[in-house]
DSSP file (Angstrom, degrees, kcal/mol; ACC not computed):
  #  RESIDUE AA STRUCTURE BP1 BP2  ACC     N-H-->O    O-->H-N    N-H-->O    O-->H-N    TCO  KAPPA ALPHA  PHI   PSI    X-CA   Y-CA   Z-CA
    1    1 A M              0   0    0      0, 0.0     0, 0.0     0, 0.0     0, 0.0   0.000 360.0 360.0 360.0 132.4   -2.2  -14.8   31.8
    2    2 A P        -     0   0    0      0, 0.0     2,-0.1     0, 0.0     0, 0.0  -0.245 360.0-109.2 -63.6 151.3    0.3  -12.9   29.6
    3    3 A N     >  -     0   0    0      1,-0.1     4,-2.1     4,-0.0     5,-0.2  -0.337  26.7-106.9 -79.6 166.7    3.9  -14.1   29.5
    4    4 A K  H  > S+     0   0    0      1,-0.2     4,-2.7     2,-0.2     5,-0.2   0.844 117.7  55.0 -63.4 -36.4    6.8  -12.2   31.0
    5    5 A N  H  > S+     0   0    0      2,-0.2     4,-2.5     1,-0.2    -1,-0.2   0.915 108.5  48.4 -64.7 -41.9    8.2  -11.1   27.7
    6    6 A Y  H  > S+     0   0    0      2,-0.2     4,-2.9     1,-0.2     5,-0.2   0.938 113.1  47.8 -61.3 -46.2    4.9   -9.5   26.7
    7    7 A I  H  X S+     0   0    0     -4,-2.1     4,-2.6     1,-0.2    -2,-0.2   0.909 112.5  48.6 -62.3 -43.1    4.6   -7.7   30.1
    8    8 A S  H  X S+     0   0    0     -4,-2.7     4,-2.0     2,-0.2    -1,-0.2   0.918 113.5  47.2 -63.0 -43.6    8.2   -6.5   29.9
    9    9 A G  H  X S+     0   0    0     -4,-2.5     4,-2.2     2,-0.2    -2,-0.2   0.916 113.0  48.5 -63.8 -44.5    7.6   -5.2   26.3
   10   10 A R  H  X S+     0   0    0     -4,-2.9     4,-2.3     1,-0.2    -2,-0.2   0.910 110.5  51.3 -62.1 -43.0    4.4   -3.5   27.3
   11   11 A N  H  X S+     0   0    0     -4,-2.6     4,-2.1     1,-0.2    -1,-0.2   0.884 109.5  50.0 -63.8 -37.4    6.0   -1.9   30.3
   12   12 A F  H  X S+     0   0    0     -4,-2.0     4,-2.5     2,-0.2    -1,-0.2   0.894 108.3  53.0 -68.3 -37.4    8.8   -0.5   28.1
   13   13 A E  H  X S+     0   0    0     -4,-2.2     4,-2.8     1,-0.2    -2,-0.2   0.919 110.0  48.7 -60.2 -42.5    6.2    0.9   25.7
   14   14 A Y  H  X S+     0   0    0     -4,-2.3     4,-2.9     2,-0.2    -2,-0.2   0.883 109.9  52.1 -64.2 -38.0    4.5    2.6   28.6
   15   15 A R  H  X S+     0   0    0     -4,-2.1     4,-1.9     2,-0.2    -2,-0.2   0.930 112.9  43.4 -64.2 -45.5    7.9    4.0   29.7
   16   16 A V  H  X S+     0   0    0     -4,-2.5     4,-2.5     2,-0.2    -2,-0.2   0.915 114.0  52.2 -64.7 -43.2    8.7    5.4   26.3
   17   17 A R  H  X S+     0   0    0     -4,-2.8     4,-2.5     1,-0.2    -2,-0.2   0.932 109.9  48.1 -56.2 -48.6    5.1    6.7   26.0
   18   18 A D  H  X S+     0   0    0     -4,-2.9     4,-2.0     1,-0.2    -1,-0.2   0.862 109.9  52.8 -64.9 -35.7    5.4    8.5   29.4
   19   19 A F  H  X S+     0   0    0     -4,-1.9     4,-0.9     2,-0.2    -1,-0.2   0.942 111.0  46.1 -62.1 -48.2    8.7   10.0   28.4
   20   20 A L  H ><>S+     0   0    0     -4,-2.5     5,-2.1     1,-0.2     3,-0.6   0.882 110.5  53.3 -64.6 -38.0    7.3   11.4   25.1
   21   21 A I  H ><5S+     0   0    0     -4,-2.5     3,-2.0     1,-0.2    -1,-0.2   0.905 104.7  55.7 -60.2 -41.0    4.2   12.7   27.0
   22   22 A S  H 3<5S+     0   0    0     -4,-2.0    -1,-0.2     1,-0.3    -2,-0.2   0.737 103.9  55.4 -65.3 -20.3    6.6   14.5   29.4
   23   23 A K  T <<5S-     0   0    0     -4,-0.9    -1,-0.3    -3,-0.6    -2,-0.2   0.314 129.5 -96.2 -93.6   7.1    8.1   16.2   26.4
   24   24 A G  T < 5S+     0   0    0     -3,-2.0     2,-0.2     1,-0.3    -3,-0.2   0.576  77.9 138.0  94.6  10.8    4.7   17.6   25.3
   25   25 A Y      < -     0   0    0     -5,-2.1     2,-0.6    -8,-0.1    -1,-0.3  -0.613  53.0-132.2 -88.5 149.0    3.6   14.9   22.8
   26   26 A F  E     -A   42   0A   0     16,-3.2    16,-3.0    -2,-0.2     2,-0.4  -0.907  35.6-161.9 -91.8 123.5    0.2   13.4   22.4
   27   27 A V  E     -A   41   0A   0     -2,-0.6     2,-0.4    14,-0.2    14,-0.2  -0.925  17.7-169.8-122.7 133.8    0.9    9.6   22.2
   28   28 A V  E     -A   40   0A   0     12,-2.6    12,-2.4    -2,-0.4     2,-0.5  -0.975  15.5-144.7-118.7 132.6   -1.2    6.7   21.0
   29   29 A R  E     -A   39   0A   0     -2,-0.4     2,-0.6    10,-0.2    10,-0.2  -0.829   2.2-157.4 -97.1 131.5   -0.2    3.1   21.6
   30   30 A S    >   -     0   0    0      8,-3.2     3,-1.5    -2,-0.5     5,-0.3  -0.547  20.2-173.2-107.8  66.0   -1.1    0.7   18.8
   31   31 A A  T 3   +     0   0    0     -2,-0.6     7,-0.0     1,-0.3    -2,-0.0  -0.333  68.1   4.9 -62.6 134.3   -1.1   -2.6   20.9
   32   32 A G  T 3  S+     0   0    0      1,-0.1    -1,-0.3     3,-0.1     6,-0.1   0.689  85.7 133.6  69.9  19.4   -1.5   -5.7   18.9
   33   33 A S    <   -     0   0    0     -3,-1.5    -2,-0.1     4,-0.2    -1,-0.1   0.683  58.5-140.0 -78.5 -16.9   -1.3   -3.9   15.6
   34   34 A K        +     0   0    0      1,-0.3     4,-0.1    -4,-0.2    -3,-0.1   0.776  65.3 114.4  60.9  28.0    1.2   -6.3   13.9
   35   35 A T  S    S-     0   0    0      2,-0.3    -1,-0.3    -5,-0.3    -2,-0.1  -0.739  84.7-106.7-116.1 169.3    2.9   -3.3   12.3
   36   36 A P  S    S+     0   0    0      0, 0.0     2,-0.5     0, 0.0    -2,-0.0   0.402  98.3  87.4 -76.1   7.0    6.4   -2.0   12.9
   37   37 A I        +     0   0    0      1,-0.1    -2,-0.3    15,-0.1    15,-0.2  -0.931  41.4 165.6-112.1 120.4    4.9    0.9   14.8
   38   38 A D  S    S+     0   0    0     13,-3.4    -8,-3.2    -2,-0.5     2,-0.4   0.783  71.9  23.7 -96.0 -36.8    4.1    0.6   18.6
   39   39 A L  E     -AB  29  51A   0     12,-2.1    12,-3.1   -10,-0.2     2,-0.5  -0.969  58.0-158.8-132.3 145.5    3.5    4.3   19.4
   40   40 A V  E     -AB  28  50A   0    -12,-2.4   -12,-2.6    -2,-0.4     2,-0.5  -0.996  16.6-167.6-120.8 125.0    2.5    7.3   17.4
   41   41 A A  E     -AB  27  49A   0      8,-2.6     8,-2.8    -2,-0.5     2,-0.4  -0.954   3.0-171.1-119.8 130.0    3.5   10.7   19.0
   42   42 A L  E     +A   26   0A   0    -16,-3.0   -16,-3.2    -2,-0.5     2,-0.3  -0.934   9.2 170.2-122.9 141.1    2.2   14.0   17.8
   43   43 A K    >   -     0   0    0     -2,-0.4     3,-1.9     3,-0.4   -18,-0.1  -0.983  44.4 -91.5-148.9 137.7    3.1   17.5   18.7
   44   44 A S  T 3  S+     0   0    0     -2,-0.3     3,-0.1     1,-0.3    -2,-0.0  -0.188 108.7   4.4 -52.3 134.6    2.1   20.8   17.1
   45   45 A E  T 3  S+     0   0    0      1,-0.2     2,-0.3     0, 0.0    -1,-0.3   0.693 110.6 104.2  61.4  23.4    4.5   22.0   14.4
   46   46 A H  S <  S-     0   0    0     -3,-1.9    -3,-0.4     3,-0.0    -1,-0.2  -0.942  79.0-103.2-126.0 152.9    6.6   18.8   14.6
   47   47 A L        -     0   0    0     -2,-0.3    32,-0.2     1,-0.1     2,-0.0  -0.451  50.8 -96.6 -65.4 147.2    6.8   15.8   12.3
   48   48 A P        -     0   0    0      0, 0.0    32,-2.8     0, 0.0     2,-0.5  -0.377  33.9-132.9 -65.3 146.8    4.9   12.8   13.7
   49   49 A L  E     -Bc  41  80A   0     -8,-2.8    -8,-2.6    30,-0.2     2,-0.6  -0.902  14.3-164.0-101.7 126.8    7.0   10.3   15.6
   50   50 A L  E     -Bc  40  81A   0     30,-3.1    32,-2.7    -2,-0.5     2,-0.4  -0.956  19.2-162.8-110.0 113.2    6.5    6.6   14.6
   51   51 A V  E     -Bc  39  82A   0    -12,-3.1   -13,-3.4    -2,-0.6   -12,-2.1  -0.848  21.2-169.5-114.3 130.5    8.0    4.5   17.4
   52   52 A Q  E     - c   0  83A   0     30,-2.7    32,-2.8    -2,-0.4     2,-0.5  -0.978  20.2-154.9-109.0 124.9    9.1    0.9   17.6
   53   53 A C  E     - c   0  84A   0     -2,-0.5     2,-0.4    30,-0.2    32,-0.2  -0.874  14.4-177.4-107.2 131.6   10.0   -0.2   21.1
   54   54 A K  E     - c   0  85A   0     30,-2.8    32,-0.7    -2,-0.5    -2,-0.0  -0.989  11.4-161.7-126.6 122.2   12.3   -3.1   21.9
   55   55 A H        +     0   0    0     -2,-0.4    30,-0.1    30,-0.2    -1,-0.1   0.436  48.5 121.2 -87.4   1.1   12.7   -3.9   25.6
   56   56 A G  S    S-     0   0    0      1,-0.1    30,-1.1     2,-0.1    -2,-0.1  -0.138  70.4-121.1 -61.3 162.5   16.0   -5.9   25.3
   57   57 A R  S    S+     0   0    0     28,-0.1    31,-0.4     2,-0.1     2,-0.3   0.601  91.9  53.5 -84.3 -11.7   19.0   -4.7   27.2
   58   58 A N  S    S-     0   0    0     29,-0.1    28,-0.2     1,-0.0    -2,-0.1  -0.826 102.3 -83.6-120.3 162.3   21.2   -4.4   24.1
   59   59 A K        -     0   0    0     -2,-0.3    -2,-0.1    26,-0.1    28,-0.0  -0.453  56.8-112.2 -61.4 125.4   20.7   -2.6   20.8
   60   60 A P        -     0   0    0      0, 0.0    -1,-0.1     0, 0.0    -6,-0.0  -0.266  14.1-143.2 -62.5 147.2   18.6   -4.9   18.6
   61   61 A K        +     0   0    0      2,-0.1    -2,-0.1    -3,-0.1     2,-0.0   0.622  63.4 115.5 -86.0 -13.9   20.4   -6.4   15.6
   62   62 A K        -     0   0    0      1,-0.1     2,-0.8     2,-0.1     3,-0.1  -0.334  62.7-138.3 -62.4 134.1   17.3   -6.2   13.3
   63   63 A D    >   -     0   0    0      1,-0.1     3,-1.0    -2,-0.0    -1,-0.1  -0.835  17.8-174.1 -96.8 106.9   17.8   -3.9   10.4
   64   64 A F  G >  S+     0   0    0     -2,-0.8     3,-1.6     1,-0.2    -1,-0.1   0.632  71.6  82.4 -75.1 -13.6   14.6   -1.9   10.0
   65   65 A T  G 3  S+     0   0    0      1,-0.3    -1,-0.2     5,-0.1    38,-0.1   0.621  93.3  48.1 -70.3  -9.9   15.8   -0.3    6.8
   66   66 A N  G <  S+     0   0    0     -3,-1.0     2,-0.8     4,-0.0    -1,-0.3   0.342  79.5 116.7-106.8   4.4   14.8   -3.4    4.8
   67   67 A D    <>  -     0   0    0     -3,-1.6     4,-2.5     1,-0.2     5,-0.2  -0.640  49.6-162.6 -79.9 108.7   11.3   -3.7    6.3
   68   68 A E  H  > S+     0   0    0     -2,-0.8     4,-2.3     1,-0.2    -1,-0.2   0.845  88.6  54.8 -62.6 -34.8    8.9   -3.2    3.4
   69   69 A R  H  > S+     0   0    0      2,-0.2     4,-1.9     1,-0.2    -1,-0.2   0.920 110.3  46.2 -64.4 -41.9    6.0   -2.5    5.7
   70   70 A L  H  > S+     0   0    0      2,-0.2     4,-2.7     1,-0.2     5,-0.2   0.920 111.7  50.8 -65.6 -44.8    7.9    0.3    7.4
   71   71 A I  H  X S+     0   0    0     -4,-2.5     4,-1.8     1,-0.2    -1,-0.2   0.901 108.8  52.3 -60.6 -40.8    9.1    1.8    4.1
   72   72 A K  H  X S+     0   0    0     -4,-2.3     4,-1.4     2,-0.2    -1,-0.2   0.920 111.3  46.9 -61.2 -43.7    5.5    1.8    2.8
   73   73 A I  H  X S+     0   0    0     -4,-1.9     4,-2.3     1,-0.2     3,-0.3   0.924 112.1  49.1 -63.2 -45.4    4.4    3.7    6.0
   74   74 A L  H  < S+     0   0    0     -4,-2.7     5,-0.3     1,-0.2    -1,-0.2   0.757 107.7  55.2 -71.2 -24.0    7.2    6.2    5.8
   75   75 A K  H  < S+     0   0    0     -4,-1.8    -1,-0.2    -5,-0.2    -2,-0.2   0.846 115.5  39.1 -69.9 -34.3    6.5    6.8    2.1
   76   76 A E  H  < S+     0   0    0     -4,-1.4     2,-0.5    -3,-0.3    -2,-0.2   0.771 119.1  47.3 -87.7 -28.6    2.9    7.7    2.9
   77   77 A V  S  < S-     0   0    0     -4,-2.3     2,-1.5    -5,-0.1    -1,-0.2  -0.962  74.4-141.2-120.1 120.7    3.5    9.6    6.2
   78   78 A D        +     0   0    0     -2,-0.5     2,-0.3    -3,-0.1    -3,-0.1  -0.661  60.2 118.4 -79.7  95.0    6.2   12.3    6.4
   79   79 A G        -     0   0    0     -2,-1.5     2,-0.5    -5,-0.3    19,-0.5  -0.809  66.0 -95.1-145.8-176.2    7.4   11.4    9.8
   80   80 A I  E     -c   49   0A   0    -32,-2.8   -30,-3.1    -2,-0.3     2,-0.6  -0.942  28.1-144.4-111.5 128.8   10.4   10.3   11.9
   81   81 A F  E     -cD  50  96A   0     15,-2.1    15,-3.4    -2,-0.5     2,-0.5  -0.845  16.7-166.2 -92.9 122.4   10.8    6.6   12.8
   82   82 A L  E     -cD  51  95A   0    -32,-2.7   -30,-2.7    -2,-0.6     2,-0.7  -0.939  10.5-159.9-110.1 129.4   12.2    6.1   16.2
   83   83 A H  E     -cD  52  94A   0     11,-2.8    11,-2.3    -2,-0.5     2,-0.4  -0.929  19.4-163.8-105.4 106.7   13.6    2.8   17.3
   84   84 A A  E     +cD  53  93A   0    -32,-2.8   -30,-2.8    -2,-0.7     2,-0.3  -0.750  17.1 158.1 -98.6 136.1   13.6    2.8   21.1
   85   85 A F  E     -cD  54  92A   0      7,-2.3     7,-3.2    -2,-0.4   -30,-0.2  -0.965  38.0 -94.7-149.4 166.5   15.5    0.4   23.2
   86   86 A N  E     + D   0  91A   0    -30,-1.1     2,-0.2   -32,-0.7     5,-0.2  -0.498  25.0 179.2 -82.8 149.2   17.0    0.0   26.7
   87   87 A S  E >  S- D   0  90A   0      3,-1.9     3,-2.5    -2,-0.2     2,-0.5  -0.750  71.5 -62.0-145.3  97.5   20.6    0.8   27.8
   88   88 A K  T 3  S-     0   0    0    -31,-0.4    -1,-0.1     1,-0.3   -30,-0.0  -0.502 119.5 -20.0  56.8-110.7   20.8    0.1   31.5
   89   89 A H  T 3  S+     0   0    0     -2,-0.5    -1,-0.3    -3,-0.1     2,-0.2   0.361 123.0  88.1-106.0   5.2   18.3    2.6   32.9
   90   90 A D  E <  S-D   87   0A   0     -3,-2.5    -3,-1.9    19,-0.0     2,-0.5  -0.635  72.5-126.1-103.2 160.5   18.2    4.9   29.9
   91   91 A I  E     -DE  86 110A   0     19,-1.8    19,-2.9    -2,-0.2     2,-0.4  -0.910  24.3-159.8-101.0 129.7   16.1    4.9   26.7
   92   92 A I  E     -DE  85 109A   0     -7,-3.2    -7,-2.3    -2,-0.5     2,-0.5  -0.918   3.4-158.5-109.3 138.3   18.2    5.0   23.5
   93   93 A F  E     -DE  84 108A   0     15,-2.9    15,-2.7    -2,-0.4     2,-0.6  -0.969  11.4-159.2-117.4 126.9   16.6    6.2   20.3
   94   94 A D  E     -DE  83 107A   0    -11,-2.3   -11,-2.8    -2,-0.5     2,-0.6  -0.935  23.1-152.1 -91.5 125.7   17.8    5.4   16.8
   95   95 A R  E     -DE  82 106A   0     11,-3.3    11,-1.8    -2,-0.6     2,-0.4  -0.901  13.9-172.0-108.4 120.2   16.2    8.2   14.7
   96   96 A Y  E     -DE  81 105A   0    -15,-3.4   -15,-2.1    -2,-0.6     2,-0.4  -0.882  10.7-171.6-112.8 140.1   15.5    7.3   11.1
   97   97 A R  E     - E   0 104A   0      7,-2.1     7,-2.4    -2,-0.4     2,-0.7  -0.994  14.3-149.2-123.1 138.6   14.3    9.6    8.3
   98   98 A Y  E     + E   0 103A   0    -19,-0.5     2,-0.4    -2,-0.4     5,-0.2  -0.917  28.1 167.1-108.6 107.5   13.3    8.1    4.9
   99   99 A I  E >   - E   0 102A   0      3,-2.6     3,-1.6    -2,-0.7    -2,-0.1  -0.983  63.1 -18.6-129.2 124.7   14.1   10.7    2.2
  100  100 A N  T 3  S-     0   0    0     -2,-0.4    -1,-0.1     1,-0.3     3,-0.1   0.858 128.3 -47.1  49.9  43.7   14.1   10.0   -1.5
  101  101 A G  T 3  S+     0   0    0      1,-0.2     2,-0.3   -30,-0.1    -1,-0.3   0.541 119.8  96.1  82.6   7.0   14.4    6.2   -1.1
  102  102 A S  E <   -E   99   0A   0     -3,-1.6    -3,-2.6     2,-0.0     2,-0.4  -0.959  65.7-129.7-131.5 149.7   17.2    6.2    1.5
  103  103 A F  E     -E   98   0A   0     -2,-0.3     2,-0.4    -5,-0.2    -5,-0.2  -0.789  16.0-164.5 -95.6 139.3   17.3    6.0    5.3
  104  104 A Y  E     -E   97   0A   0     -7,-2.4    -7,-2.1    -2,-0.4     2,-0.4  -0.987  13.4-161.7-120.0 134.2   19.3    8.5    7.3
  105  105 A I  E     +E   96   0A   0     -2,-0.4     2,-0.3    -9,-0.2    -9,-0.2  -0.901  18.6 175.8-124.9 146.2   20.0    7.6   10.9
  106  106 A H  E     -E   95   0A   0    -11,-1.8   -11,-3.3    -2,-0.4     2,-0.4  -0.969  17.4-151.5-143.5 129.3   21.1    9.4   14.1
  107  107 A T  E     +E   94   0A   0     -2,-0.3     2,-0.3   -13,-0.2   -13,-0.2  -0.867  21.1 167.4-105.5 135.1   21.4    7.7   17.5
  108  108 A Y  E     -E   93   0A   0    -15,-2.7   -15,-2.9    -2,-0.4     2,-0.4  -0.997  27.5-128.5-146.8 152.8   20.9    9.6   20.7
  109  109 A E  E     -E   92   0A   0     -2,-0.3     2,-0.4   -17,-0.2   -17,-0.2  -0.777  15.8-162.1-103.1 141.0   20.4    8.8   24.4
  110  110 A V  E      E   91   0A   0    -19,-2.9   -19,-1.8    -2,-0.4    -2,-0.0  -0.973 360.0 360.0-122.6 136.6   17.6   10.1   26.5
  111  111 A G              0   0    0     -2,-0.4   -19,-0.1   -21,-0.2    -1,-0.0   0.465 360.0 360.0 -63.6 360.0   17.7   10.1   30.3
């Protein structure tokens, strides 16, 4: 039987997935992939969204800007990296773009 942390994390991934689907994205979940990407969201004429979901109640302290695996992916795929996490009942997204060797971040809250 899966542990409670796994179930909570999976449920949060589904919540983020369902939100993105409601915004018109086609979303694929990469369960068990051992990469920094949990969801890939595609929408016509938009950059792909590469999403890492963290179900904790506070903004995670991990700095993704030093993750060599993530940097390699973003060098190969021109996309937007979203770091999704909980804030009470809302989903918060840190939005990263990797351009010319540097990360640019913008944080926004989604209902």
